[in-house]
C-alpha positions as a printed Julia matrix, in Angstrom:
417×3 Matrix{Float64}:
 18.72  41.28  -42.51
 17.55  40.87  -46.12
 17.22  37.24  -47.23
 18.7   36.45  -50.62
 18.26  34.14  -53.56
 21.69  32.56  -54.0
 22.96  30.21  -56.7
 26.06  28.13  -55.97
 27.75  26.77  -59.1
 29.76  23.55  -59.1
 31.06  21.87  -62.26
 31.2   18.54  -60.37
 30.22  17.72  -56.8
 31.11  14.08  -56.08
 29.8   13.02  -52.68
 32.87  10.91  -51.89
 35.54  12.12  -54.31
 37.41  14.77  -52.34
 36.53  18.1   -50.77
 34.35  19.72  -53.47
 31.19  17.76  -52.72
 31.74  18.2   -48.98
 32.19  21.95  -49.36
 29.11  22.35  -51.58
 26.91  20.41  -49.17
 28.15  22.33  -46.13
 28.2   25.9   -47.44
 24.79  25.58  -49.14
 23.24  24.25  -45.95
 24.91  26.88  -43.78
 23.59  29.71  -45.96
 20.11  28.17  -46.02
 20.1   28.04  -42.22
 20.66  31.81  -42.26
 17.33  32.09  -44.08
 18.59  32.45  -47.66
 17.06  30.56  -50.57
 19.88  28.47  -52.0
 20.06  26.62  -55.32
 23.05  24.46  -56.16
 23.55  24.3   -59.93
 25.84  21.34  -60.58
 27.24  19.15  -63.27
 27.58  15.4   -62.63
 28.41  13.69  -60.36
 25.81  15.45  -58.24
 26.08  16.37  -54.55
 24.16  14.96  -51.63
 22.42  18.1   -50.36
 20.38  18.87  -47.27
 16.61  19.03  -47.74
 16.49  22.82  -47.46
 18.74  23.21  -50.53
 17.45  22.86  -54.1
 19.55  20.98  -56.68
 19.45  22.05  -60.33
 21.16  19.48  -62.55
 23.08  20.82  -65.52
 24.54  17.72  -67.18
 27.22  17.54  -69.81
 28.26  14.2   -71.27
 29.64  12.95  -67.91
 32.44  11.14  -69.73
 34.43  10.37  -66.59
 31.69   8.01  -65.44
 33.45   5.43  -67.62
 36.89   4.92  -69.15
 35.59   2.82  -72.03
 35.89   4.46  -75.45
 32.77   2.64  -76.67
 30.73   3.84  -73.67
 31.94   7.4   -74.15
 31.06   7.26  -77.82
 27.56   6.02  -76.95
 27.14   8.96  -74.59
 27.97  11.36  -77.41
 25.64   9.71  -79.93
 22.76   9.42  -77.45
 22.96  13.09  -76.47
 20.07  15.02  -77.98
 20.4   18.6   -79.22
 24.18  18.44  -79.36
 26.17  21.65  -79.67
 29.82  22.62  -80.09
 30.6   22.05  -76.4
 29.5   18.4   -76.53
 31.93  17.69  -79.38
 34.64  19.74  -77.66
 34.12  17.78  -74.44
 34.35  14.43  -76.22
 37.46  15.29  -78.26
 39.23  16.88  -75.28
 38.65  13.8   -73.11
 39.67  11.53  -76.0
 43.09  13.22  -76.02
 43.5   13.18  -72.24
 42.11  16.59  -71.32
 39.75  17.73  -68.57
 37.18  20.04  -70.22
 34.47  20.01  -67.52
 35.21  23.41  -65.94
 35.04  25.16  -69.33
 31.97  23.38  -70.7
 30.07  23.72  -67.42
 30.86  27.45  -67.39
 29.36  27.81  -70.87
 26.24  25.8   -69.93
 25.57  27.69  -66.73
 26.14  31.05  -68.44
 23.38  30.17  -70.93
 21.13  28.87  -68.13
 21.49  32.06  -66.09
 20.67  34.18  -69.13
 17.06  33.04  -68.83
 17.02  32.34  -65.07
 18.11  35.68  -63.67
 16.18  35.93  -60.39
 19.29  35.53  -58.22
 20.73  38.18  -55.92
 24.17  36.54  -55.89
 26.13  33.87  -57.76
 28.91  31.87  -56.05
 31.15  29.73  -58.28
 33.13  26.85  -56.82
 36.5   27.1   -58.56
 35.58  26.47  -62.2
 37.34  29.74  -63.12
 35.85  29.29  -66.59
 35.3   31.87  -69.31
 31.56  31.79  -68.65
 32.15  33.34  -65.24
 33.37  36.58  -66.81
 30.0   37.07  -68.52
 28.08  36.06  -65.38
 30.08  38.55  -63.3
 28.86  41.35  -65.58
 25.2   40.52  -64.91
 25.18  39.44  -61.24
 26.95  40.15  -57.97
 29.53  37.38  -58.14
 31.99  35.58  -55.83
 34.56  33.01  -56.94
 35.71  30.34  -54.47
 39.32  29.26  -55.02
 40.33  26.55  -52.57
 43.89  26.63  -53.87
 45.58  27.16  -57.24
 45.54  23.85  -59.13
 48.95  24.83  -60.49
 50.35  23.28  -57.3
 48.8   19.9   -58.13
 50.28  20.14  -61.62
 53.8   20.94  -60.37
 53.83  18.13  -57.81
 52.59  15.62  -60.38
 55.25  16.64  -62.9
 57.93  16.27  -60.21
 56.69  12.8   -59.23
 57.87  11.09  -62.43
 60.65  11.45  -65.0
 58.75   9.59  -67.72
 58.09  11.75  -70.78
 54.81   9.98  -71.55
 53.53  10.72  -68.02
 54.58  14.38  -68.23
 52.79  14.75  -71.57
 49.64  13.19  -70.1
 49.75  15.66  -67.19
 50.23  18.55  -69.62
 47.1   17.5   -71.49
 45.04  16.94  -68.33
 45.95  20.29  -66.8
 45.45  22.23  -70.03
 42.43  23.93  -68.38
 44.93  25.89  -66.27
 45.55  28.21  -69.23
 41.91  29.26  -68.98
 42.02  29.62  -65.19
 45.13  31.79  -65.33
 43.38  34.13  -67.79
 40.1   34.26  -65.85
 41.32  34.54  -62.25
 42.87  38.05  -62.49
 39.58  39.35  -63.95
 37.48  38.17  -60.99
 36.53  41.05  -58.71
 35.73  39.1   -55.54
 37.43  35.88  -54.39
 37.05  33.85  -51.19
 39.75  31.35  -50.23
 39.97  29.18  -47.1
 43.49  29.94  -45.86
 46.23  32.56  -45.82
 48.48  30.06  -47.57
 45.97  29.72  -50.43
 45.66  33.5   -50.7
 49.41  33.8   -51.14
 49.3   31.06  -53.78
 46.46  32.74  -55.68
 48.36  36.04  -55.78
 51.58  34.41  -56.96
 50.23  31.72  -59.28
 47.17  33.46  -60.74
 48.38  37.07  -60.58
 45.28  38.19  -58.65
 45.14  41.43  -56.65
 45.41  40.91  -52.88
 42.61  43.37  -52.19
 40.17  41.19  -54.18
 40.74  38.15  -51.94
 39.08  37.43  -48.59
 40.27  34.57  -46.37
 37.41  32.65  -44.76
 38.1   29.19  -43.39
 35.95  26.25  -44.36
 33.75  24.95  -41.57
 33.07  21.58  -40.01
 30.03  20.11  -38.34
 31.66  19.05  -35.07
 28.55  17.09  -34.13
 29.02  14.9   -37.2
 32.75  14.6   -36.5
 32.85  13.84  -32.8
 34.66  11.32  -30.59
 32.99   8.11  -29.5
 33.56   5.85  -26.5
 37.28   5.79  -25.61
 37.14   2.05  -24.9
 36.53   1.39  -28.59
 39.9    2.83  -29.71
 41.97   0.27  -31.62
 45.53   0.81  -30.39
 46.89  -0.94  -33.5
 45.12   1.26  -36.04
 46.63   4.25  -37.82
 44.51   6.28  -40.23
 45.18   8.61  -43.14
 43.31  10.12  -46.09
 44.59  10.14  -49.65
 43.02  10.55  -53.07
 43.94   7.78  -55.5
 47.61   7.97  -56.48
 47.79  11.76  -56.12
 51.43  12.74  -55.35
 50.23  15.89  -53.56
 48.85  13.77  -50.7
 52.24  12.23  -49.84
 50.85   8.75  -49.15
 54.19   7.15  -50.13
 55.82   8.5   -46.98
 53.09   7.15  -44.67
 53.43   3.74  -46.33
 57.22   3.74  -45.95
 56.85   4.75  -42.29
 54.35   1.93  -41.84
 56.94  -0.55  -43.11
 59.41   0.7   -40.5
 56.83   0.57  -37.72
 55.95  -3.06  -38.38
 59.24  -4.17  -36.8
 58.23  -2.56  -33.49
 54.46  -3.06  -33.69
 53.7   -6.28  -35.65
 49.92  -5.9   -35.17
 49.82  -2.33  -36.48
 47.72  -1.6   -39.59
 46.91   1.5   -41.63
 43.44   2.5   -42.8
 43.45   4.78  -45.87
 40.27   6.73  -46.6
 40.44   6.68  -50.38
 41.12   4.17  -53.12
 44.25   3.35  -55.13
 44.32   3.32  -58.91
 44.07  -0.26  -60.04
 47.54  -1.42  -61.05
 48.91   2.03  -60.24
 51.87   3.39  -58.3
 50.35   2.96  -54.83
 49.42  -0.68  -55.36
 52.94  -1.4   -56.66
 54.55   0.35  -53.69
 52.43  -1.61  -51.21
 53.56  -4.85  -52.85
 57.21  -3.75  -52.79
 56.92  -2.95  -49.08
 55.09  -6.24  -48.42
 52.21  -4.4   -46.75
 49.32  -6.05  -48.61
 47.83  -7.4   -45.36
 48.51  -4.23  -43.36
 46.97  -1.44  -45.48
 43.18  -1.25  -45.79
 41.47   1.16  -48.21
 38.0    2.53  -47.49
 36.19   4.47  -50.22
 32.67   5.74  -50.96
 31.83   5.87  -47.28
 29.58   8.25  -45.36
 30.6   10.97  -42.94
 29.36   8.79  -40.1
 31.59   5.93  -41.23
 34.56   8.31  -41.56
 33.83   9.62  -38.05
 33.78   6.08  -36.66
 37.09   5.23  -38.34
 38.8    8.35  -36.98
 37.38   7.92  -33.5
 38.49   4.31  -33.21
 42.03   4.92  -34.52
 45.0    5.55  -32.24
 46.85   8.03  -34.49
 45.89  10.06  -37.59
 48.51  10.98  -40.21
 48.27  13.76  -42.79
 51.41  13.49  -44.92
 50.33  15.94  -47.64
 52.89  17.96  -49.56
 50.37  20.79  -49.96
 46.87  21.56  -48.67
 44.84  24.62  -49.6
 42.58  23.67  -46.71
 43.04  20.24  -45.16
 39.66  18.79  -44.24
 41.32  15.59  -42.89
 43.26  17.74  -40.41
 40.21  19.29  -38.74
 38.15  16.1   -39.09
 40.77  14.12  -37.16
 41.16  16.87  -34.56
 37.39  17.09  -34.09
 37.32  13.34  -33.38
 40.06  13.78  -30.72
 42.64  11.61  -32.52
 46.32  12.38  -31.84
 47.48  13.92  -35.11
 50.75  13.9   -37.05
 50.75  16.37  -39.95
 53.23  17.97  -42.33
 54.28  21.53  -41.55
 53.32  22.88  -45.0
 50.92  25.41  -46.57
 47.66  25.77  -44.58
 48.21  22.9   -42.15
 49.92  24.86  -39.3
 47.18  27.51  -39.67
 44.6   24.83  -38.92
 46.33  22.82  -36.21
 47.93  25.57  -34.08
 49.8   23.71  -31.3
 47.43  20.73  -31.24
 49.31  18.39  -33.59
 52.79  16.96  -34.06
 54.13  18.82  -37.1
 56.79  17.17  -39.26
 58.79  17.89  -42.38
 57.19  16.81  -45.69
 58.6   13.8   -47.58
 60.06  12.38  -44.37
 59.01   8.84  -43.44
 61.61   8.78  -40.65
 59.83  11.64  -38.86
 56.45   9.93  -39.28
 57.93   6.73  -37.84
 59.47   8.5   -34.82
 56.34  10.58  -34.2
 54.06   7.53  -34.16
 56.41   5.77  -31.73
 56.53   8.87  -29.55
 52.72   9.11  -29.39
 52.2    5.41  -28.7
 54.8    5.45  -25.92
 53.07   8.31  -24.05
 49.52   8.01  -25.3
 47.66   9.7   -22.43
 49.62  12.94  -22.87
 48.98  13.1   -26.62
 45.35  12.12  -26.15
 44.88  15.16  -23.91
 46.43  17.37  -26.6
 43.92  15.85  -29.04
 41.03  16.59  -26.67
 42.18  20.23  -26.49
 42.45  20.18  -30.29
 38.74  19.43  -30.6
 37.98  22.54  -28.5
 40.18  24.53  -30.9
 38.21  23.22  -33.91
 34.85  23.96  -32.29
 35.93  27.54  -31.57
 37.51  28.35  -34.93
 35.81  26.23  -37.59
 32.13  26.26  -36.63
 29.72  27.11  -39.42
 27.89  29.82  -37.45
 31.08  31.91  -37.24
 32.07  31.19  -40.82
 28.63  31.87  -42.32
 28.59  35.29  -40.65
 31.93  36.02  -42.34
 30.49  34.87  -45.68
 27.43  37.09  -45.23
 29.64  40.1   -44.59
 31.46  39.56  -47.91
 28.2   38.7   -49.71
 26.41  41.94  -48.77
 29.5   44.04  -49.54
 29.71  42.35  -52.97
 26.05  43.07  -53.7
 26.39  46.71  -52.6
 29.51  47.22  -54.73
 27.75  45.7   -57.78
 24.68  47.92  -57.34
 26.77  51.05  -56.79
 28.77  50.3   -59.94
 25.54  49.97  -61.95
 23.75  53.06  -60.65
């Protein structure tokens, strides 16, 4: 099969800040293992890539590296050869916006105008105006993990304060661009049926332009360790800092209820709370300061060790386009409690305890149920790992990607004959 030169675009690829950096690292490596030459073209923060993958840095001002106005102003003044986008980026951030998808799209469009030796371009959910121009010149695939409109709606619903709602309106102003761009994209890949439905409804995209291909997991990286090392008093969950979509409140409230029955129980949260934010205040109100431990900026190996030594994993999300924590926990053979929403039942099949969202009582009862009959639920978890290995291995998923890739290239060439 013909080996390709592929560019994967990512407006930001933080190693530890959510799924984007994980996805970029994994998909670029998987395609390189198939023999393709892969460049990742990324804005800051940059991904941690495998050695076979080349990183091309395409920096903007990187204003979210700091929240100090003086530091941001210094970044603008120190930038050489400034153009309109640098000023736009600064002003947008100054007024609470998130301009990175748009400005990265413009930068990468210019870059690819003079670096055009690629057979295929894959964009990781910037959905920026620049992608429309790129799509005209290259075979092009857009990755949409899920419509960010869901994040916006859940955040608006989480507070009645006008000031907060206005701040969310400013931050999510890039959605106007994404809603205009998405219907014009000819080929989209999304990781779940639930996300496909959301893309059709929220972004008005044609169903026939969307292929569902699950994300993959390296089940050697996420694997169980010695059973004797399991801490029976440890629960584990994953939650981005103070993001309502992740439903951390309900795990914390369930934890408060569980402390009466299991005084030694504690909860490890992979993530970090916003300093002085809602989550920190809730933990104080629930008097759980000594019982909730946050772990952030940790490696995959450290995450694996935390999962494998925990007695129960909880995913209390209100929505997941594709829930990495679900398959990571299952791959580590941890009994799993997860909300029965969006993509989660697609991922878990029968190998997790599914609960209603926003229901701390169900989390509480499910944890008690698992701890009271642990051997039975541990066997379900062991079977769950087999399910993950069968359905979410990168060899299977990369073959599905290649099928879409070669069809996209053929369609582009036929259209330009």
